[in-house]
ROLUM-989955 format. One record per residue: chain; residue number from 1; x, y, z of N, C-alpha, C in turn. Coordinates in pm, whole numbers, plus 50000, padded with zeros to 5 digits. Example, Ala and Ser with C-alpha at 12.3 -4.5 7.8 and 13.67 -1.06 7.14 Angstrom:
R   chain     n     n.X     n.Y     n.Z    ca.X    ca.Y    ca.Z     c.X     c.Y     c.Z
R       A     1   51319   49431   50780   51230   49550   50780   51320   49670   50780
R       A     2   51285   49775   50708   51367   49894   50714   51290   50003   50787
//
This chain:
R   chain     n     n.X     n.Y     n.Z    ca.X    ca.Y    ca.Z     c.X     c.Y     c.Z
R       A     1   89009   39723   54010   88904   39748   53926   88901   39894   53891
R       A     2   88914   39939   53766   88916   40079   53713   88774   40118   53667
R       A     3   88722   40237   53711   88589   40285   53674   88616   40437   53644
R       A     4   88548   40497   53528   88537   40623   53512   88451   40706   53593
R       A     5   88477   40839   53590   88394   40935   53692   88235   40921   53677
R       A     6   88198   40885   53549   88054   40873   53525   87992   40754   53588
R       A     7   88077   40634   53588   88026   40517   53651   88033   40537   53787
R       A     8   88137   40606   53854   88131   40638   54000   88014   40691   54048
R       A     9   87984   40807   53955   87853   40899   53987   87743   40811   54002
R       A    10   87719   40723   53887   87590   40623   53913   87593   40542   54000
R       A    11   87718   40510   54051   87705   40405   54169   87678   40492   54292
R       A    12   87723   40600   54316   87706   40690   54424   87553   40724   54449
R       A    13   87487   40736   54316   87333   40771   54317   87261   40625   54340
R       A    14   87330   40519   54359   87256   40410   54376   87178   40355   54231
R       A    15   87216   40399   54122   87153   40365   53994   87218   40233   53966
R       A    16   87348   40205   53991   87408   40084   53959   87500   40043   54065
R       A    17   87528   39901   54080   87603   39868   54188   87741   39833   54137
R       A    18   87830   39842   54232   87974   39847   54195   88001   39676   54182
R       A    19   87908   39576   54219   87940   39461   54195   87886   39418   54020
R       A    20   87800   39497   54011   87738   39450   53863   87839   39520   53750
R       A    21   87910   39648   53798   88005   39686   53718   88130   39613   53692
R       A    22   88177   39532   53803   88287   39455   53799   88252   39324   53729
R       A    23   88129   39248   53743   88095   39148   53658   88088   39182   53501
R       A    24   88037   39324   53478   88032   39347   53340   88172   39377   53268
R       A    25   88283   39416   53357   88405   39430   53316   88484   39304   53306
R       A    26   88452   39216   53395   88504   39075   53384   88459   39003   53255
R       A    27   88320   39022   53206   88265   38946   53099   88339   39011   52971
R       A    28   88333   39148   52979   88415   39228   52866   88552   39168   52816
R       A    29   88609   39135   52946   88761   39110   52932   88781   38956   52884
R       A    30   88670   38885   52936   88665   38749   52886   88642   38731   52734
R       A    31   88546   38824   52692   88510   38824   52559   88607   38875   52460
R       A    32   88706   38988   52502   88806   39019   52444   88927   38919   52416
R       A    33   88949   38853   52545   89039   38724   52536   89000   38628   52435
R       A    34   88882   38597   52433   88828   38508   52331   88837   38526   52197
R       A    35   88806   38669   52182   88820   38712   52044   88982   38727   51993
R       A    36   89061   38760   52077   89206   38763   52046   89233   38621   52004
R       A    37   89207   38530   52062   89257   38391   52040   89169   38328   51927
R       A    38   89080   38375   51895   89003   38338   51766   89030   38372   51620
R       A    39   89056   38301   51509   89089   38345   51386   88986   38320   51278
R       A    40   88959   38401   51210   88874   38380   51078   88952   38354   50964
R       A    41   88928   38254   50900   88995   38210   50757   88881   38161   50672
R       A    42   88919   38143   50555   88815   38067   50447   88862   38094   50297
R       A    43   88783   38075   50222   88830   38103   50081   88680   38110   50002
R       A    44   88703   38154   49867   88608   38150   49778   88627   38087   49636
R       A    45   88565   37977   49609   88605   37888   49483   88501   37923   49387
R       A    46   88569   37954   49260   88494   37982   49134   88558   37897   49016
R       A    47   88491   37862   48925   88546   37776   48799   88469   37793   48680
R       A    48   88511   37731   48565   88444   37719   48454   88467   37587   48393
R       A    49   88402   37528   48302   88428   37390   48296   88355   37347   48142
R       A    50   88437   37277   48087   88408   37249   47946   88394   37083   47957
R       A    51   88286   37011   47911   88273   36877   47915   88218   36794   47771
R       A    52   88244   36671   47763   88185   36606   47652   88175   36477   47704
R       A    53   88090   36378   47625   88057   36241   47663   87949   36235   47769
R       A    54   87962   36166   47878   87865   36162   47994   87896   36260   48118
R       A    55   87975   36371   48089   88029   36428   48183   87907   36523   48259
R       A    56   87777   36522   48199   87677   36594   48267   87624   36506   48401
R       A    57   87676   36377   48414   87626   36321   48531   87711   36355   48646
R       A    58   87842   36375   48606   87920   36476   48704   87993   36372   48796
R       A    59   88072   36423   48902   88133   36380   49009   88201   36489   49086
R       A    60   88143   36527   49200   88175   36628   49284   88190   36754   49183
R       A    61   88074   36782   49138   88059   36903   49074   88147   36924   48937
R       A    62   88236   36843   48901   88315   36869   48799   88231   36836   48656
R       A    63   88138   36761   48671   88049   36759   48545   87928   36845   48551
R       A    64   87931   36900   48671   87803   37016   48660   87846   37150   48597
R       A    65   87735   37226   48564   87765   37351   48508   87845   37355   48401
R       A    66   87843   37240   48306   87914   37242   48182   87897   37361   48074
R       A    67   88011   37416   48049   88015   37523   47939   87942   37646   48011
R       A    68   87976   37668   48169   87926   37768   48227   88015   37809   48325
R       A    69   88007   37927   48368   88053   37975   48504   88019   37923   48630
R       A    70   88088   37910   48748   88033   37857   48848   88069   37915   48981
R       A    71   87991   37950   49079   88058   37979   49209   88027   37862   49272
R       A    72   88145   37797   49325   88114   37665   49389   88096   37680   49540
R       A    73   88169   37749   49623   88135   37756   49746   88207   37886   49819
R       A    74   88172   37927   49945   88220   38018   50025   88256   37932   50146
R       A    75   88373   37935   50182   88408   37887   50320   88451   37974   50425
R       A    76   88381   37950   50531   88412   38049   50656   88449   37949   50773
R       A    77   88561   37970   50823   88615   37884   50942   88645   37976   51053
R       A    78   88598   37961   51184   88629   38008   51310   88705   37914   51386
R       A    79   88826   37944   51436   88902   37854   51494   88981   37912   51598
R       A    80   89032   37830   51710   89127   37892   51805   89239   37747   51819
R       A    81   89353   37789   51775   89464   37691   51768   89476   37621   51911
R       A    82   89497   37505   51913   89546   37435   52031   89689   37459   52068
R       A    83   89740   37499   52175   89885   37525   52198   89950   37409   52244
R       A    84   90075   37435   52287   90164   37317   52327   90148   37272   52469
R       A    85   90083   37317   52548   90081   37288   52695   90007   37160   52711
R       A    86   90022   37099   52807   89963   36988   52857   89824   36962   52860
R       A    87   89737   37081   52917   89614   37075   52906   89538   37192   52812
R       A    88   89620   37222   52708   89567   37319   52604   89451   37271   52532
R       A    89   89366   37379   52500   89245   37354   52436   89231   37419   52307
R       A    90   89127   37401   52219   89102   37472   52107   88959   37446   52033
R       A    91   88925   37466   51909   88785   37441   51863   88800   37488   51725
R       A    92   88710   37444   51660   88693   37476   51487   88554   37467   51474
R       A    93   88506   37572   51404   88368   37567   51336   88400   37625   51186
R       A    94   88330   37549   51108   88342   37569   50960   88218   37566   50902
R       A    95   88189   37654   50818   88060   37656   50741   88090   37664   50604
R       A    96   88006   37588   50523   88003   37614   50366   87871   37693   50331
R       A    97   87897   37760   50232   87779   37846   50185   87774   37848   50030
R       A    98   87678   37820   49953   87686   37828   49820   87639   37665   49743
R       A    99   87638   37654   49622   87579   37550   49570   87663   37425   49606
R       A   100   87791   37429   49624   87846   37286   49663   87818   37253   49802
R       A   101   87768   37347   49909   87725   37301   50026   87612   37185   50013
R       A   102   87534   37195   49906   87452   37074   49889   87509   36928   49885
R       A   103   87638   36924   49855   87709   36795   49822   87742   36723   49957
R       A   104   87774   36815   50061   87848   36726   50163   87754   36642   50260
R       A   105   87621   36683   50252   87520   36581   50338   87540   36580   50493
R       A   106   87567   36690   50553   87594   36693   50698   87457   36755   50775
R       A   107   87353   36796   50690   87227   36830   50744   87168   36719   50763
R       A   108   87051   36729   50847   86969   36628   50896   86916   36541   50793
R       A   109   86867   36613   50673   86813   36547   50549   86896   36486   50463
R       A   110   87031   36516   50493   87138   36441   50393   87183   36554   50275
R       A   111   87220   36495   50178   87262   36576   50076   87155   36654   49984
R       A   112   87210   36762   49914   87106   36801   49817   86993   36885   49869
R       A   113   86993   36940   49992   86878   37002   50055   86900   37143   50089
R       A   114   87037   37186   50088   87053   37315   50146   87199   37387   50090
R       A   115   87167   37523   50090   87291   37582   50035   87392   37650   50154
R       A   116   87359   37601   50281   87427   37658   50390   87444   37502   50467
R       A   117   87557   37459   50484   87578   37335   50555   87697   37357   50676
R       A   118   87718   37291   50764   87822   37278   50884   87932   37176   50813
R       A   119   88044   37233   50780   88139   37147   50743   88193   37071   50859
R       A   120   88234   37117   50961   88303   37078   51095   88266   37168   51209
R       A   121   88245   37098   51320   88244   37168   51438   88285   37083   51559
R       A   122   88401   37117   51612   88454   37012   51729   88548   37087   51814
R       A   123   88558   37038   51925   88655   37081   52044   88776   36994   52060
R       A   124   88895   37061   52067   89021   37016   52075   89064   37015   52233
R       A   125   89077   36895   52287   89143   36875   52409   89269   36796   52437
R       A   126   89337   36819   52538   89463   36739   52562   89474   36694   52712
R       A   127   89497   36577   52730   89497   36528   52839   89609   36408   52843
R       A   128   89727   36444   52923   89841   36354   52935   89886   36312   52799
R       A   129   89922   36395   52717   89993   36395   52583   89890   36335   52480
R       A   130   89764   36297   52507   89648   36253   52418   89583   36351   52380
R       A   131   89575   36408   52250   89489   36496   52182   89343   36421   52140
R       A   132   89230   36498   52209   89105   36461   52193   89047   36553   52089
R       A   133   88974   36488   51976   88871   36581   51892   88744   36524   51918
R       A   134   88655   36612   51959   88530   36576   51990   88414   36661   51930
R       A   135   88313   36591   51857   88209   36669   51785   88203   36601   51656
R       A   136   88189   36688   51569   88172   36642   51422   88296   36669   51332
R       A   137   88379   36574   51276   88505   36621   51212   88516   36522   51081
R       A   138   88612   36548   51008   88630   36475   50889   88687   36332   50932
R       A   139   88668   36242   50833   88704   36088   50841   88835   36089   50837
R       A   140   88898   35973   50868   89041   35958   50896   89104   35878   50775
R       A   141   89001   35837   50681   89057   35763   50548   89068   35862   50437
R       A   142   89138   35836   50358   89165   35900   50218   89268   36016   50211
R       A   143   89289   36029   50076   89401   36130   50040   89354   36267   50017
R       A   144   89216   36280   49990   89166   36411   49945   89067   36441   50050
R       A   145   89036   36564   50054   88910   36619   50152   88821   36692   50071
R       A   146   88707   36740   50144   88623   36825   50069   88659   36937   50033
R       A   147   88765   37033   50115   88789   37169   50092   88860   37171   49949
R       A   148   88837   37266   49854   88874   37280   49731   89035   37309   49747
R       A   149   89064   37418   49845   89184   37450   49860   89306   37376   49925
R       A   150   89257   37268   49959   89352   37162   50035   89384   37035   49944
R       A   151   89335   37030   49816   89362   36923   49727   89446   36971   49608
R       A   152   89517   36886   49551   89609   36935   49439   89530   36957   49330
R       A   153   89404   36880   49300   89300   36892   49198   89180   36955   49222
R       A   154   89119   37024   49140   89000   37096   49148   88873   36976   49153
R       A   155   88896   36873   49074   88763   36747   49080   88826   36651   49177
R       A   156   88743   36570   49218   88778   36472   49320   88806   36347   49274
R       A   157   88877   36249   49331   88924   36130   49289   88806   36028   49312
R       A   158   88804   35907   49246   88709   35801   49258   88716   35730   49385
R       A   159   88838   35736   49433   88858   35702   49570   88790   35767   49680
R       A   160   88787   35885   49674   88714   35983   49740   88567   35958   49729
R       A   161   88504   35917   49632   88386   35890   49597   88328   35755   49695
R       A   162   88419   35657   49707   88360   35558   49788   88408   35559   49939
R       A   163   88461   35675   49991   88477   35670   50120   88387   35755   50203
R       A   164   88386   35718   50334   88306   35804   50432   88364   35950   50430
R       A   165   88281   36046   50467   88350   36196   50473   88345   36237   50604
R       A   166   88250   36214   50695   88237   36293   50811   88185   36194   50941
R       A   167   88200   36222   51046   88199   36143   51169   88137   36247   51269
R       A   168   88027   36206   51356   88011   36255   51494   88052   36164   51604
R       A   169   88142   36200   51689   88194   36124   51775   88329   36181   51839
R       A   170   88425   36092   51867   88539   36129   51956   88649   36072   51867
R       A   171   88779   36132   51853   88903   36073   51803   89012   36109   51889
R       A   172   89081   36013   51939   89208   36028   52015   89327   35998   51937
R       A   173   89424   36107   51942   89551   36080   51894   89663   36090   51983
R       A   174   89780   36017   51936   89881   36017   52030   90038   35982   51958
R       A   175   90115   36092   51983   90248   36090   51916   90343   35972   52011
R       A   176   90371   35867   51956   90455   35779   52007   90611   35816   52020
R       A   177   90633   35869   51890   90769   35917   51859   90767   36003   51752
R       A   178   90879   36071   51718   90880   36156   51603   90843   36106   51468
R       A   179   90855   35958   51487   90823   35871   51356   90700   35796   51338
R       A   180   90630   35788   51459   90501   35716   51487   90408   35781   51560
R       A   181   90277   35783   51494   90168   35846   51546   90051   35755   51530
R       A   182   89963   35748   51643   89848   35640   51618   89720   35721   51680
R       A   183   89610   35673   51620   89483   35726   51673   89371   35614   51657
R       A   184   89275   35646   51749   89148   35562   51767   89037   35652   51816
R       A   185   88913   35603   51757   88783   35676   51783   88677   35588   51770
R       A   186   88564   35668   51820   88433   35611   51799   88335   35717   51756
R       A   187   88236   35676   51663   88134   35748   51604   88023   35680   51611
R       A   188   87920   35779   51573   87777   35716   51576   87756   35628   51449
R       A   189   87822   35653   51347   87797   35586   51210   87886   35619   51103
R       A   190   87903   35579   50999   87982   35617   50873   87904   35720   50808
R       A   191   87789   35768   50832   87718   35848   50772   87771   35989   50780
R       A   192   87746   36101   50672   87798   36239   50705   87722   36316   50790
R       A   193   87586   36277   50791   87489   36358   50862   87529   36390   51001
R       A   194   87512   36500   51072   87541   36528   51183   87460   36443   51303
R       A   195   87515   36361   51367   87443   36281   51478   87373   36166   51443
R       A   196   87390   36123   51302   87334   36019   51226   87374   35901   51294
R       A   197   87284   35823   51338   87310   35673   51401   87259   35563   51306
R       A   198   87307   35448   51338   87273   35338   51257   87120   35301   51310
R       A   199   87071   35185   51252   86950   35137   51308   86951   35097   51449
R       A   200   87062   35063   51505   87072   35021   51644   87198   35113   51706
R       A   201   87151   35223   51770   87238   35330   51820   87357   35272   51899
R       A   202   87329   35160   51929   87432   35097   52040   87558   35049   51942
R       A   203   87541   35001   51835   87637   34971   51740   87733   35091   51678
R       A   204   87848   35121   51750   87922   35244   51704   88015   35202   51597
R       A   205   88059   35315   51526   88166   35304   51418   88303   35317   51457
R       A   206   88387   35225   51446   88529   35217   51490   88631   35302   51395
R       A   207   88696   35382   51445   88814   35458   51347   88954   35437   51425
R       A   208   89038   35395   51331   89176   35355   51368   89278   35414   51266
R       A   209   89379   35464   51298   89489   35513   51221   89624   35487   51277
R       A   210   89734   35445   51195   89867   35450   51217   89952   35510   51110
R       A   211   90050   35605   51150   90132   35658   51051   90281   35647   51093
R       A   212   90364   35603   51011   90498   35586   51033   90592   35641   50922
R       A   213   90697   35691   50973   90790   35764   50879   90927   35679   50886
R       A   214   90990   35637   50801   91099   35543   50790   91229   35640   50818
R       A   215   91306   35604   50922   91404   35675   50993   91537   35688   50908
R       A   216   91614   35779   50935   91740   35803   50852   91820   35676   50816
R       A   217   91790   35574   50916   91900   35463   50907   91847   35353   50790
R       A   218   91739   35383   50711   91680   35305   50616   91727   35353   50461
R       A   219   91830   35418   50444   91894   35456   50322   91819   35542   50250
R       A   220   91808   35513   50101   91731   35620   49993   91592   35620   50046
R       A   221   91529   35541   50106   91384   35534   50138   91361   35601   50278
R       A   222   91466   35675   50346   91440   35740   50459   91348   35851   50431
R       A   223   91270   35882   50503   91161   35994   50495   91032   35922   50417
R       A   224   91014   35811   50383   90899   35765   50324   90788   35756   50430
R       A   225   90678   35809   50407   90570   35817   50510   90458   35696   50473
R       A   226   90439   35611   50565   90351   35501   50536   90206   35533   50648
R       A   227   90105   35515   50575   89987   35548   50659   89881   35454   50642
R       A   228   89804   35395   50741   89686   35316   50717   89576   35364   50800
R       A   229   89466   35361   50760   89338   35396   50822   89239   35288   50821
R       A   230   89144   35281   50931   89031   35170   50922   88906   35255   50964
R       A   231   88798   35226   50901   88673   35260   50943   88570   35154   50932
R       A   232   88511   35116   51030   88413   35002   51053   88261   35035   51115
R       A   233   88164   35013   51028   88057   35051   51113   87928   35079   51014
R       A   234   87802   35095   51058   87696   35118   50991   87654   35264   50936
R       A   235   87594   35255   50825   87544   35400   50782   87418   35419   50859
R       A   236   87355   35515   50803   87210   35565   50896   87076   35534   50811
R       A   237   87086   35448   50703   86987   35438   50615   86917   35299   50648
R       A   238   86798   35266   50622   86713   35149   50635   86689   35108   50766
R       A   239   86615   34992   50780   86573   34951   50921   86664   34867   50976
R       A   240   86775   34812   50907   86877   34729   50976   87003   34781   50928
R       A   241   87103   34754   51025   87221   34818   51003   87298   34758   50882
R       A   242   87357   34848   50797   87414   34791   50675   87568   34815   50706
R       A   243   87645   34727   50757   87783   34761   50786   87871   34747   50690
R       A   244   87975   34846   50684   88071   34848   50572   88205   34885   50637
R       A   245   88334   34799   50564   88470   34797   50632   88534   34905   50524
R       A   246   88597   35008   50571   88668   35092   50478   88821   35098   50519
R       A   247   88925   35037   50431   89052   35041   50443   89110   35130   50351
R       A   248   89206   35207   50417   89267   35285   50325   89448   35301   50367
R       A   249   89529   35282   50252   89664   35276   50265   89713   35364   50187
R       A   250   89835   35423   50216   89927   35511   50123   90066   35500   50175
R       A   251   90137   35525   50043   90275   35556   50066   90341   35671   49988
R       A   252   90405   35754   50068   90432   35886   50018   90586   35869   50009
R       A   253   90638   35883   49893   90776   35857   49881   90884   35993   49891
R       A   254   90985   35972   49958   91081   36101   49965   91092   36144   49819
R       A   255   91175   36281   49828   91196   36337   49691   91316   36261   49628
R       A   256   91293   36160   49556   91420   36071   49519   91462   36141   49380
R       A   257   91379   36218   49335   91400   36317   49197   91408   36452   49261
R       A   258   91467   36563   49218   91461   36688   49257   91316   36728   49218
R       A   259   91244   36804   49309   91124   36871   49286   91001   36782   49240
R       A   260   91033   36638   49261   90908   36554   49231   90862   36472   49366
R       A   261   90753   36489   49380   90668   36398   49491   90575   36307   49416
R       A   262   90573   36178   49489   90505   36070   49453   90438   35985   49553
R       A   263   90315   35970   49525   90232   35916   49627   90141   35804   49574
R       A   264   90147   35689   49645   90056   35569   49584   89944   35545   49710
R       A   265   89815   35534   49674   89711   35520   49748   89621   35391   49710
R       A   266   89525   35340   49806   89469   35217   49779   89348   35228   49873
R       A   267   89217   35242   49803   89090   35227   49891   89034   35088   49860
R       A   268   89012   35009   49984   88947   34904   49987   88836   34900   50075
R       A   269   88697   34867   50016   88571   34872   50082   88508   34726   50075
R       A   270   88471   34690   50186   88401   34561   50189   88255   34579   50252
R       A   271   88173   34538   50154   88024   34571   50184   87946   34452   50254
R       A   272   87928   34469   50365   87862   34343   50442   87732   34376   50472
R       A   273   87635   34321   50406   87506   34341   50424   87433   34443   50367
R       A   274   87504   34518   50257   87449   34616   50181   87344   34553   50088
R       A   275   87220   34596   50081   87119   34546   49985   87187   34534   49844
R       A   276   87174   34417   49779   87219   34414   49640   87361   34388   49636
R       A   277   87443   34431   49734   87591   34432   49720   87647   34351   49832
R       A   278   87578   34264   49915   87652   34202   50026   87748   34114   49990
R       A   279   87859   34112   50036   87970   34024   50010   88055   34076   49901
R       A   280   88014   34200   49844   88115   34249   49732   88216   34351   49801
R       A   281   88321   34371   49710   88402   34478   49746   88436   34576   49624
R       A   282   88503   34688   49672   88540   34815   49575   88675   34819   49601
R       A   283   88748   34852   49507   88899   34873   49511   88945   34984   49418
R       A   284   88991   35087   49446   89029   35204   49379   89215   35195   49411
R       A   285   89288   35200   49326   89442   35234   49345   89468   35366   49278
R       A   286   89528   35464   49353   89572   35580   49266   89721   35613   49279
R       A   287   89754   35684   49190   89897   35735   49185   89889   35881   49173
R       A   288   89970   35964   49247   89979   36119   49258   90115   36150   49243
R       A   289   90139   36219   49143   90277   36281   49097   90262   36433   49119
R       A   290   90363   36509   49168   90379   36635   49159   90518   36698   49118
R       A   291   90514   36790   49027   90651   36826   49006   90644   36965   48974
R       A   292   90735   37038   49062   90766   37191   49068   90839   37235   48969
R       A   293   90778   37305   48862   90862   37357   48747   90953   37465   48775
R       A   294   90887   37538   48892   90958   37664   48939   90899   37713   49068
R       A   295   90907   37827   49134   90866   37874   49232   90727   37902   49219
R       A   296   90651   37917   49119   90518   37961   49104   90428   37871   49008
R       A   297   90478   37745   48963   90423   37649   48862   90461   37517   48901
R       A   298   90325   37447   48921   90365   37291   48958   90252   37208   48875
R       A   299   90306   37108   48822   90248   37011   48744   90204   36907   48827
R       A   300   90071   36844   48847   90018   36764   48900   89954   36641   48807
R       A   301   89971   36539   48850   89917   36406   48758   89853   36290   48859
R       A   302   89739   36275   48838   89669   36154   48913   89604   36067   48815
R       A   303   89640   35920   48847   89588   35799   48766   89524   35742   48887
R       A   304   89414   35663   48833   89337   35582   48924   89288   35450   48831
R       A   305   89287   35345   48892   89223   35229   48837   89148   35133   48949
R       A   306   89050   35058   48904   88999   34995   48975   88842   34939   48965
R       A   307   88763   34902   49039   88636   34864   49025   88548   34924   49151
R       A   308   88413   34958   49114   88335   35015   49214   88216   34943   49213
R       A   309   88160   34880   49342   88044   34801   49331   87925   34872   49380
R       A   310   87939   34961   49475   87829   35051   49536   87882   35164   49599
R       A   311   87781   35265   49605   87837   35389   49689   87761   35399   49828
R       A   312   87691   35278   49874   87620   35273   49979   87710   35322   50104
R       A   313   87652   35423   50169   87723   35456   50313   87848   35565   50260
R       A   314   87867   35581   50157   87986   35668   50107   87936   35801   50048
R       A   315   88022   35892   50001   87974   36015   49965   87930   36006   49815
R       A   316   87791   35961   49793   87742   35921   49667   87690   36058   49629
R       A   317   87677   36152   49695   87616   36269   49655   87737   36355   49578
R       A   318   87861   36328   49611   87982   36395   49559   88025   36330   49440
R       A   319   88000   36230   49400   88050   36155   49290   87941   36041   49230
R       A   320   87875   36105   49151   87798   36019   49095   87884   35908   48963
R       A   321   87815   35792   48968   87893   35727   48865   87837   35756   48712
R       A   322   87908   35718   48630   87901   35760   48480   87813   35659   48401
R       A   323   87771   35543   48489   87718   35448   48407   87630   35360   48489
R       A   324   87645   35362   48616   87567   35295   48709   87653   35252   48824
R       A   325   87598   35176   48928   87701   35160   49054   87754   35037   49035
R       A   326   87756   34960   48940   87843   34848   48899   87953   34871   48802
R       A   327   88059   34931   48842   88163   34977   48762   88291   34904   48749
R       A   328   88305   34849   48652   88436   34760   48634   88531   34821   48541
R       A   329   88661   34784   48549   88773   34843   48473   88771   35005   48460
R       A   330   88763   35039   48561   88751   35194   48588   88899   35260   48576
R       A   331   88907   35355   48476   89037   35410   48461   89012   35564   48449
R       A   332   89102   35647   48529   89076   35791   48509   89206   35866   48513
R       A   333   89223   35954   48434   89360   36022   48429   89315   36169   48438
R       A   334   89403   36241   48541   89374   36388   48550   89513   36466   48555
R       A   335   89528   36553   48473   89651   36647   48462   89625   36782   48500
R       A   336   89668   36836   48588   89653   37000   48624   89786   37056   48646
R       A   337   89780   37192   48610   89869   37279   48620   89838   37393   48707
R       A   338   89902   37404   48824   89886   37511   48921   89992   37632   48913
R       A   339   89927   37763   48870   90034   37840   48849   89984   37982   48929
R       A   340   90082   38027   49000   90055   38141   49095   90061   38257   48991
R       A   341   89950   38349   49001   89954   38488   48939   89932   38595   49028
R       A   342   89844   38582   49122   89823   38674   49214   89847   38623   49370
R       A   343   89871   38698   49455   89884   38666   49597   89752   38621   49645
R       A   344   89757   38520   49740   89643   38461   49795   89552   38384   49711
R       A   345   89579   38371   49594   89506   38298   49498   89545   38191   49421
R       A   346   89467   38073   49427   89500   37946   49371   89443   37949   49221
R       A   347   89536   37949   49141   89479   37963   48991   89530   37824   48930
R       A   348   89430   37755   48872   89478   37620   48786   89382   37575   48691
R       A   349   89433   37494   48592   89360   37442   48487   89384   37279   48483
R       A   350   89285   37222   48440   89276   37079   48480   89223   36992   48372
R       A   351   89278   36893   48316   89215   36816   48213   89185   36670   48286
R       A   352   89081   36610   48267   89038   36490   48294   88955   36392   48209
R       A   353   89023   36266   48204   88946   36152   48112   88893   36043   48224
R       A   354   88779   35985   48210   88722   35884   48273   88680   35782   48173
R       A   355   88691   35648   48194   88633   35547   48125   88597   35408   48227
R       A   356   88483   35336   48196   88460   35252   48255   88368   35174   48192
R       A   357   88366   35033   48227   88259   34926   48161   88143   34923   48288
R       A   358   88026   34945   48213   87904   34929   48300   87796   34835   48226
R       A   359   87787   34718   48286   87695   34608   48227   87732   34596   48051
R       A   360   87849   34594   48016   87901   34553   47877   87906   34685   47806
R       A   361   87894   34813   47863   87904   34917   47786   88023   35004   47833
R       A   362   88102   35039   47732   88209   35122   47766   88176   35275   47778
R       A   363   88182   35337   47880   88129   35484   47914   88264   35578   47921
R       A   364   88246   35669   47868   88359   35770   47885   88311   35913   47908
R       A   365   88407   35988   47986   88372   36149   47995   88496   36209   48000
R       A   366   88492   36337   47948   88618   36440   47928   88556   36574   48010
R       A   367   88666   36620   48085   88622   36764   48142   88741   36839   48130
R       A   368   88734   36953   48082   88839   37069   48105   88776   37158   48206
R       A   369   88865   37188   48325   88810   37280   48414   88913   37386   48442
R       A   370   88868   37533   48464   88943   37622   48526   88907   37657   48640
R       A   371   88986   37684   48765   88956   37691   48887   89025   37834   48939
R       A   372   88971   37914   49008   89018   38036   49113   88965   38021   49218
R       A   373   89066   38015   49334   89027   38016   49474   89105   38131   49537
R       A   374   89030   38232   49589   89087   38336   49688   89073   38277   49836
R       A   375   89186   38269   49877   89209   38218   50036   89253   38339   50118
R       A   376   89164   38346   50247   89209   38472   50347   89192   38428   50469
//
């Protein structure tokens, strides 16, 4: 234990005790070690949108603030990465601030009530090769996530609109081999609100995932990534549980053509006991293509087709329908160009067209959006 002459003098005079000085030094050392292992990251997302048709009804803010500049969100994340050791730990705490924070619905009152929301807060633990995530975390289904900087497109897909988004619970992941990973978990419900439970708190939501990559012996398809995820449980609304099953599958093809990536996704939702929609299903199939023109420019295409019967229990705040909850013959095309102009900045322009039959009416909307994201 090292002390300066001033501290030694205070101790000799009886003003402080050596034990209290030692405890203070230990606490400071612990705080410094924690600070050294913690990283601060995040981003600021802004945009400008032009729209026509029914675009004012929106979907994940793409249709909001038409013909106007928008500040979407400020994302702040504190995290400590989990190491490779057998018993290593880590954590993540992420906040959203700004208008888009009202969309995610993690607060007690759900979506639309606050401009500051908790995106995630969880602890990472490892026991005998099993990775545990405990707390509040993102769902296991879907190709897209909330964060603007992690998706190929500024606007979100219709598949995202019918998926759950967050869970409070525990998720266990295990790497069986280099090609195969599995995961299982339990959560309070399918609802995004932190600690939200179903009408019967004993009924837990089940999470399951399996990811498999075709090995080198499978010829031209070697490297194809197959993924399946399943979420089944109750949302947190009503006096009785409204159970819903969410199935998500994806196939990410290897680079069969130079600089071209391709992925096919399928969201299938079975509504069991949802008022007005019991026994109905929702299906959205999506195709994602990405082509790198050069080191700074990428062309992205997303096409979706399907039908949506309800948004109950899903991210309804993020993706309003353009004509009602019973949507048939849904078709959506998004074309985007991501061009790097500045370091640490995502800059992109996107065109989107949607059309759907709702109660015999063909509704359409179009949006052109510009998006800048500074990542730090």
